C-alpha positions as CSV (number, residue, x, y, z in Angstrom):
1,X,30.1,11.0,33.5
2,X,29.3,7.5,32.5
3,X,32.5,6.0,30.5
4,X,33.1,2.3,31.0
5,X,36.2,0.4,30.3
6,X,36.5,0.0,26.6
7,X,36.6,-4.0,25.4
8,X,38.8,-3.7,22.3
9,X,37.0,-7.5,21.3
10,X,33.6,-4.8,20.5
11,X,33.1,-1.5,19.1
12,X,31.9,1.2,21.9
13,X,29.9,3.4,19.3
14,X,29.5,4.4,15.7
15,X,32.7,6.6,16.2
16,X,35.3,3.7,16.9
17,X,33.6,2.4,13.8
18,X,34.4,5.3,11.9
19,X,37.9,5.2,13.3
20,X,38.7,1.7,12.2
21,X,37.0,2.7,8.6
22,X,39.9,5.5,8.4
23,X,42.6,3.1,9.6
24,X,41.3,1.0,6.8
25,X,40.8,3.8,4.3
26,X,36.9,2.8,4.0
27,X,36.0,6.5,4.5
28,X,36.5,9.4,3.2
29,X,36.1,13.0,5.1
30,X,33.9,15.6,2.9
31,X,34.8,19.4,3.4
32,X,33.2,20.8,0.8
33,X,29.8,22.3,1.4
34,X,26.6,19.8,0.7
35,X,22.7,20.2,0.5
36,X,20.8,17.5,2.5
37,X,18.5,18.1,-0.1
38,X,19.4,15.9,-3.1
39,X,23.1,16.6,-3.1
40,X,23.9,13.9,-1.0
41,X,22.2,11.7,-2.4
42,X,23.2,12.1,-6.1
43,X,27.1,12.0,-4.8
44,X,26.1,8.8,-2.5
45,X,24.8,7.1,-5.3
46,X,27.5,7.4,-7.5
47,X,29.8,6.3,-4.8
48,X,27.9,3.5,-4.0
49,X,27.5,1.9,-7.4
50,X,31.2,1.9,-7.8
51,X,31.4,-0.3,-4.3
52,X,33.1,3.1,-3.2
53,X,33.4,3.9,0.5
54,X,31.8,5.5,3.7
55,X,31.4,9.1,3.4
56,X,31.4,12.0,6.2
57,X,29.6,14.8,5.1
58,X,31.5,17.7,7.4
59,X,30.1,20.6,5.8
60,X,26.3,20.2,5.3
61,X,24.2,23.5,4.5
62,X,22.4,25.2,7.6
63,X,23.3,22.1,10.1
64,X,26.0,22.0,12.6
65,X,26.2,17.9,12.4
66,X,27.9,16.2,9.9
67,X,26.7,13.3,8.1
68,X,27.5,9.8,7.7
69,X,26.4,7.9,5.0
70,X,27.7,4.5,3.0
71,X,28.9,3.0,5.9
72,X,27.8,-0.3,5.5
73,X,28.1,-0.2,1.4
74,X,30.0,-3.1,0.9
75,X,31.2,-6.7,1.7
76,X,34.4,-5.5,3.8
77,X,33.0,-3.1,5.9
78,X,29.5,-5.2,6.3
79,X,32.3,-8.3,7.6
80,X,34.0,-5.5,9.5
81,X,30.9,-3.6,11.3
82,X,30.6,-6.9,12.6
83,X,33.9,-7.7,13.7
84,X,34.2,-10.9,11.5
85,X,36.7,-11.9,8.6
86,X,33.6,-13.5,6.7
87,X,30.2,-12.9,7.8
88,X,30.0,-16.8,7.5
89,X,31.4,-17.3,10.9
90,X,28.3,-15.6,12.4
91,X,26.2,-18.5,10.9
92,X,28.8,-21.2,12.1
93,X,28.4,-19.2,15.8
94,X,24.8,-19.4,15.5
95,X,24.6,-23.0,14.0
96,X,26.4,-24.3,17.2
97,X,24.3,-22.3,19.6
98,X,21.0,-23.7,18.1
99,X,22.4,-27.5,17.6
100,X,19.8,-29.7,19.3
101,X,21.6,-31.5,22.5
102,X,20.2,-32.9,25.2
103,X,23.0,-33.9,27.7
104,X,22.5,-37.4,30.2
105,X,25.5,-37.1,31.6
106,X,27.5,-34.8,33.8
107,X,30.0,-34.2,31.3
108,X,27.3,-33.8,28.7
109,X,25.9,-31.2,30.7
110,X,29.3,-29.3,31.3
111,X,29.9,-29.1,27.3
112,X,26.6,-27.0,27.2
113,X,27.9,-24.6,29.8
114,X,29.9,-22.5,26.9
115,X,26.4,-22.0,25.3
116,X,24.6,-20.8,28.5
117,X,27.5,-18.6,28.9
118,X,27.3,-16.7,25.2
119,X,23.6,-16.2,26.2
120,X,24.4,-14.6,29.8
121,X,26.8,-12.7,28.1
122,X,24.8,-11.0,25.5
123,X,21.7,-10.2,27.9
124,X,21.9,-6.3,27.3
125,X,23.3,-4.1,31.1
126,X,21.0,-1.3,32.0
127,X,23.5,1.6,33.4
128,X,22.2,5.4,35.2
129,X,23.9,7.7,32.1
130,X,24.9,7.4,28.8
131,X,26.5,9.9,26.6
132,X,23.8,10.1,24.6
133,X,22.0,12.2,26.9
134,X,25.1,14.9,27.3
135,X,22.4,17.6,25.7
136,X,18.8,17.6,26.5
137,X,16.5,19.6,24.1
138,X,12.9,19.9,25.5
139,X,11.9,23.1,24.1
140,X,13.3,25.5,21.2
141,X,14.9,23.6,18.0
142,X,13.9,19.6,17.8
143,X,13.9,18.2,14.3
144,X,14.4,21.4,12.5
145,X,18.3,21.1,13.7
146,X,19.0,17.8,12.2
147,X,20.8,17.4,8.9
148,X,17.4,15.2,7.2
149,X,18.0,13.9,4.3
150,X,15.6,14.9,1.2
151,X,16.5,12.0,-0.9
152,X,15.2,12.0,-4.2
153,X,13.0,14.2,-6.4
154,X,9.7,13.4,-5.9
155,X,9.8,12.3,-1.8
156,X,6.9,13.9,0.4
157,X,9.4,15.8,2.1
158,X,12.9,14.9,4.7
159,X,12.7,11.2,5.9
160,X,15.1,9.8,8.7
161,X,16.6,6.7,7.2
162,X,18.8,5.0,9.3
163,X,16.3,5.2,12.3
164,X,16.2,2.6,15.4
165,X,12.8,2.6,16.3
166,X,12.1,1.0,20.4
167,X,8.8,0.0,21.9
168,X,7.0,-1.9,24.1
169,X,4.4,-4.7,24.0
170,X,1.7,-3.0,26.3
171,X,0.8,-6.6,27.2
172,X,4.3,-7.9,28.2
173,X,6.1,-5.1,28.1
174,X,8.6,-6.8,26.3
175,X,10.7,-4.7,24.0
176,X,11.5,-4.3,20.2
177,X,13.5,-2.4,18.1
178,X,13.2,-2.2,14.3
179,X,14.2,0.5,11.3
180,X,11.4,2.1,9.8
181,X,11.5,4.9,8.0
182,X,10.2,8.6,9.4
183,X,8.9,11.1,7.4
184,X,9.5,14.7,8.9
185,X,6.7,17.0,8.6
186,X,7.5,19.5,10.9
187,X,10.0,20.4,14.0
188,X,7.8,18.2,16.4
189,X,6.1,15.4,14.4
190,X,6.7,12.3,12.0
191,X,5.5,9.5,10.3
192,X,6.0,6.2,11.2
193,X,6.2,4.2,8.6
194,X,5.3,0.3,10.1
195,X,4.3,-2.2,7.5
196,X,1.4,-4.3,8.4
197,X,3.6,-7.9,9.8
198,X,6.3,-5.3,11.3
199,X,5.9,-6.1,15.4
200,X,6.1,-2.4,15.8
201,X,2.7,-2.2,14.3
202,X,1.5,-5.0,16.4
203,X,2.4,-3.2,19.5
204,X,0.6,-0.2,17.8
205,X,-2.8,-2.2,17.4
206,X,-2.4,-3.3,21.0
207,X,-2.6,0.4,22.2
208,X,-4.9,1.2,19.7
209,X,-7.4,-1.6,21.4
210,X,-6.9,0.0,25.0
211,X,-7.0,3.9,23.5
212,X,-3.4,4.8,25.7
213,X,-0.8,6.6,23.8
214,X,2.1,4.5,22.5
215,X,6.0,5.7,23.8
216,X,8.6,5.2,21.4
217,X,11.9,6.1,21.0
218,X,14.2,6.4,18.2
219,X,18.0,6.2,18.8
220,X,20.5,7.2,15.3
221,X,23.7,6.2,15.7
222,X,25.6,3.4,18.0
223,X,27.7,0.6,17.4
224,X,27.5,-1.6,14.3
225,X,25.9,-4.5,16.0
226,X,23.5,-2.6,17.4
227,X,22.6,-0.9,13.9
228,X,22.8,-4.5,11.9
229,X,20.6,-5.7,15.0
230,X,17.3,-3.6,14.3
231,X,17.0,-4.5,10.7
232,X,17.4,-8.2,11.5
233,X,14.4,-10.9,11.0
234,X,14.4,-12.5,14.1
235,X,12.2,-15.3,15.5
236,X,9.2,-13.9,18.0
237,X,10.1,-13.5,21.3
238,X,14.2,-12.9,20.5
239,X,15.3,-9.2,21.9
240,X,17.1,-7.2,19.2
241,X,19.8,-5.6,21.9
242,X,20.3,-9.3,23.2
243,X,21.1,-10.4,19.9
244,X,23.2,-7.4,19.0
245,X,25.4,-8.6,22.4
246,X,25.8,-12.1,20.8
247,X,27.5,-10.4,17.9
248,X,29.6,-8.2,19.7
249,X,30.5,-10.5,22.6
250,X,29.7,-8.2,24.8
251,X,26.0,-6.6,26.2
252,X,24.6,-4.0,24.5
253,X,24.0,-0.8,27.2
254,X,20.9,0.5,27.8
255,X,19.7,3.8,29.6
256,X,16.4,5.2,30.3
257,X,15.2,7.8,28.5
258,X,14.3,11.5,29.5
259,X,10.7,11.1,28.9
260,X,9.1,7.5,28.0
261,X,9.9,4.5,29.6
262,X,11.8,3.4,27.5
263,X,15.8,2.0,27.4
264,X,18.1,2.7,24.3
265,X,21.7,2.1,23.4
266,X,23.4,4.7,26.1
267,X,26.5,5.3,23.2
268,X,24.1,6.4,20.7
269,X,24.4,9.8,18.6
270,X,20.9,11.3,18.9
271,X,17.6,9.9,20.9
272,X,14.6,11.2,19.6
273,X,11.3,10.5,22.4
274,X,7.7,10.9,21.9
275,X,4.7,9.1,21.6
276,X,2.1,7.8,19.2
277,X,-1.9,9.2,19.7
278,X,-3.8,5.7,18.6
279,X,-6.3,6.2,15.4
280,X,-4.1,9.6,14.3
281,X,-2.9,9.1,10.8
282,X,-1.7,11.1,7.9
283,X,-0.5,10.9,4.5
284,X,3.4,9.7,4.2
285,X,5.4,9.6,1.2
286,X,5.8,9.1,-1.7
287,X,9.4,7.5,-1.4
288,X,12.1,6.8,-3.9
289,X,12.5,2.6,-2.1
290,X,14.9,0.2,-2.3
291,X,13.2,-1.4,-5.5
292,X,14.0,1.3,-7.9
293,X,10.8,2.6,-8.0
294,X,8.8,5.2,-5.7
295,X,6.4,3.9,-3.0
296,X,3.2,6.0,-3.2
297,X,1.4,7.7,-0.7
298,X,-0.3,6.3,2.2
299,X,-1.7,7.0,5.6
300,X,0.5,6.3,8.7
301,X,0.6,7.0,12.7
302,X,2.1,10.3,13.8
303,X,5.0,10.3,16.3
304,X,4.8,13.7,18.0
305,X,8.1,14.7,19.6
306,X,8.6,15.3,23.3
307,X,12.4,15.6,23.7
308,X,15.4,14.9,21.6
309,X,18.8,14.3,23.5
310,X,22.4,13.7,22.0
311,X,26.3,13.6,22.5
312,X,28.3,16.5,22.4
313,X,29.6,16.6,18.8
314,X,27.2,14.3,17.4
315,X,27.2,12.8,14.0
316,X,24.1,12.0,12.2
317,X,23.9,8.9,10.2
318,X,21.8,8.5,7.2
319,X,21.4,5.7,4.5
320,X,19.7,6.1,1.0
321,X,18.1,3.6,-1.1
322,X,17.1,3.3,-4.7
323,X,18.0,1.1,-7.5
324,X,20.0,-1.9,-6.6
325,X,22.9,-2.0,-5.6
326,X,23.2,0.6,-2.5
327,X,23.9,0.0,1.0
328,X,20.9,-1.6,2.2
329,X,21.5,-4.2,-0.2
330,X,25.1,-5.5,1.9
331,X,22.8,-5.2,5.2
332,X,20.4,-7.7,3.2
333,X,23.2,-9.8,2.1
334,X,24.8,-10.6,5.6
335,X,21.2,-11.2,6.6
336,X,20.9,-14.0,3.9
337,X,24.4,-15.6,5.7
338,X,23.7,-15.3,8.8
339,X,20.2,-16.5,9.0
340,X,20.7,-19.5,6.9
341,X,21.2,-22.2,9.9
342,X,17.4,-21.2,11.0
343,X,16.3,-22.3,8.0
344,X,18.6,-25.5,8.1
345,X,17.1,-26.2,11.4
346,X,13.6,-26.1,10.3
347,X,14.4,-27.8,6.5
348,X,17.6,-29.7,7.0
349,X,18.0,-30.7,3.3
350,X,18.9,-26.9,2.4
351,X,22.4,-26.4,1.6
352,X,22.1,-22.8,0.4
353,X,20.5,-19.5,-0.3
354,X,20.8,-16.7,-2.8
355,X,18.5,-13.6,-2.4
356,X,19.9,-12.0,-5.5
357,X,20.3,-8.3,-5.0
358,X,18.0,-7.6,-8.4
359,X,16.0,-9.1,-6.7
360,X,15.4,-6.8,-3.6
361,X,15.2,-9.5,-1.0
362,X,11.7,-10.0,-1.2
363,X,11.2,-10.7,-4.8
364,X,13.1,-14.0,-5.3
365,X,15.0,-16.4,-3.5
366,X,17.2,-19.3,-4.9
367,X,17.6,-22.4,-3.0
368,X,20.0,-25.6,-3.2
369,X,18.8,-28.9,-1.4
370,X,20.0,-32.5,-1.0
371,X,17.4,-34.3,-2.9
372,X,16.8,-37.5,-1.8
373,X,12.7,-38.0,-3.1
374,X,10.1,-37.0,-5.1
375,X,8.4,-33.9,-4.2
376,X,11.0,-32.9,-2.0
377,X,11.4,-29.3,-3.9
378,X,7.9,-28.1,-3.6
379,X,7.9,-29.5,-0.1
380,X,10.4,-26.9,-0.1
381,X,8.9,-24.1,-1.5
382,X,5.7,-24.5,0.4
383,X,7.4,-24.5,3.6
384,X,9.0,-21.4,2.9
385,X,6.4,-19.6,2.1
386,X,5.2,-20.7,5.6
387,X,8.3,-19.0,7.3
388,X,8.5,-15.3,8.9
389,X,9.4,-13.1,6.3
390,X,10.1,-15.8,3.5
391,X,6.3,-15.4,3.6
392,X,6.7,-12.5,1.3
393,X,8.8,-13.9,-1.1
394,X,7.3,-13.8,-4.5
395,X,9.5,-16.1,-6.8
396,X,11.3,-19.6,-5.2
397,X,13.6,-21.5,-7.4
398,X,14.7,-24.7,-5.9
399,X,18.0,-26.7,-7.5
400,X,19.8,-29.7,-6.3
401,X,23.3,-29.8,-4.7
402,X,25.2,-29.7,-7.8
403,X,24.3,-26.3,-8.6
404,X,26.0,-23.0,-7.0
405,X,23.2,-20.6,-6.2
406,X,25.9,-17.6,-6.0
407,X,26.3,-18.0,-9.6
408,X,23.5,-16.7,-11.6
409,X,24.3,-18.0,-15.1
410,X,24.5,-21.3,-13.7
411,X,21.4,-21.0,-12.0
412,X,19.6,-19.8,-15.1
413,X,21.4,-22.8,-17.4
414,X,19.6,-25.3,-14.7
415,X,16.7,-23.2,-14.3
416,X,16.0,-22.7,-18.1
417,X,17.2,-26.3,-19.3
418,X,15.5,-28.5,-16.5
419,X,11.7,-27.3,-16.0
420,X,8.6,-28.1,-17.8
421,X,6.4,-25.4,-16.9
422,X,3.3,-27.2,-16.7
423,X,4.9,-29.9,-14.3
424,X,7.0,-27.9,-12.4
425,X,5.3,-24.5,-11.8
426,X,3.7,-24.2,-8.2
427,X,1.3,-21.1,-8.4
428,X,-0.2,-19.8,-4.9
429,X,-1.4,-16.7,-3.6
430,X,-0.2,-15.0,0.0
431,X,1.2,-12.2,1.6
432,X,3.4,-10.2,-0.1
433,X,5.7,-7.6,0.6
434,X,4.1,-3.8,1.1
435,X,6.4,-2.4,-1.6
436,X,5.3,-4.7,-4.6
437,X,4.2,-2.5,-7.0
438,X,3.1,-5.2,-9.3
439,X,0.7,-6.8,-6.9
440,X,-3.2,-6.4,-8.0
441,X,-3.6,-5.5,-4.5
442,X,-1.6,-3.8,-1.7
443,X,0.4,-6.8,0.7
444,X,-0.9,-9.6,-1.3
445,X,-0.9,-11.7,-4.4
446,X,0.7,-14.5,-6.5
447,X,3.5,-16.1,-6.4
448,X,5.6,-18.4,-8.4
449,X,7.6,-21.7,-7.3
450,X,9.9,-23.1,-10.0
451,X,11.3,-27.2,-9.3
452,X,14.3,-26.9,-11.1
453,X,15.4,-29.9,-9.9
454,X,16.2,-33.0,-11.6
455,X,12.9,-35.6,-12.2
456,X,12.2,-39.2,-12.2
457,X,9.2,-41.1,-13.3
458,X,7.6,-40.6,-9.9
459,X,7.2,-36.7,-10.9
460,X,5.8,-37.5,-14.4
461,X,9.1,-37.6,-15.9
462,X,8.5,-40.4,-19.0
463,X,11.8,-40.7,-20.4
464,X,15.4,-41.1,-18.9
465,X,16.9,-37.7,-17.8
466,X,19.7,-37.0,-19.9
467,X,23.5,-37.2,-18.4
468,X,25.7,-33.9,-18.2
469,X,28.4,-33.2,-20.1
470,X,31.5,-33.3,-18.0
471,X,35.5,-34.0,-18.4
472,X,36.9,-36.7,-17.5
473,X,38.9,-35.6,-14.3
474,X,42.5,-37.4,-15.7
475,X,42.0,-35.2,-18.8
476,X,41.6,-31.7,-16.8
477,X,44.5,-32.7,-14.8
478,X,46.4,-33.5,-17.7
479,X,46.0,-30.7,-19.3
480,X,46.6,-28.0,-16.1
481,X,49.7,-29.8,-15.8
482,X,50.4,-28.5,-19.3
483,X,48.9,-25.3,-20.0
484,X,51.7,-23.6,-20.0
485,X,53.3,-25.4,-22.7
486,X,50.4,-24.9,-25.1
487,X,51.3,-21.4,-25.3
488,X,48.3,-19.7,-24.6
489,X,47.7,-16.8,-22.4
490,X,44.0,-16.9,-20.8
């Protein structure tokens, strides 16, 4: 059996992460029998809302596999998953990697070698065998052997909620890995819920043009960097497995599937192999989604299962979504921090960003900028609406560098006091997230940009901007030094 030397600087697999969670008292094992239909959701939802630990349900009624859930459900566990003390460390690595430099000396070229080494070491490695193929099932029990959760009462059925879906572009052969929920219809078919703007759907449309079956492989479980990378909004052409290698400082090992020409992480817990027939669609949903509302029924492609492979004593990973905060919020907040340098590369005036949990990450973005000229805030708003996944943002609020965008009370105070609606609102139309139920049409609707920065005469302000109330520094220092003398215990 393939067992490469373990590198203590990278989790080898999901089990190594579970061991770390237990060591840090961030996981509870539950031995009481539980049902995968609604009961696990209710337990997890209560724990999630209390910012509680990861849960490993060891006795799931009717199934032989335990269920791991709420794995990434806190800022601490998210940092542990990516093996950093603070997610900002990854942003700093990316910032250094993308820093534009054109060396014109021999020593300058030598200084580029560490960057090239980082990229080379991140490239995935193909191996001949992986533990994900310890057991191969091509007949008999298939999907009905997995403890797939029915999460909410009105869900259309059980859903695989933490799948890493691997597809290939039929033209370039380039790999893509995304996370798209999968409704289980029966033992050998599922839905494939990829939205209109996703790379998986783009691949599907190419197969539809040539009317050829589309091969798909779905990995469940793996080291945390691999799972996170499948959710990351990477620029076009950037391989998610290469990005995972960059995060973990070690290549991701991939193994070729048994029945499809696709490679998957060798240390996965389960792999589901199959194909999608172009044009075959089936009703999927409803599904209790991360907006806190049910997303409606709709037609989506159907995946036909050819084979399931898994590790011995495999662990089934899952997540639930619903009214925030829940586990997906911490994955999304990590993305907010990690990808800030990419925004700053295009818009260097951006200082910070906050995608509030209450805005479920596509409804609202709060941006702080270093303002140096009139109209700059509106320029930033329009530029963001043209950038990748930011195109789906319904509200963008821009404040200046004297505002902490992570402090919603401060943002509200600045915004409510600094704006004149007619002057400072920008209304636009464009793409919206498919889960935005408030839009008059699916995936398209109206957007609002709010310029909450200070205004001068060039921006239509016909009177002086008032000075903000601030205490003198020497008085603040005086009071700090005498605070204990006042006898005020606050």
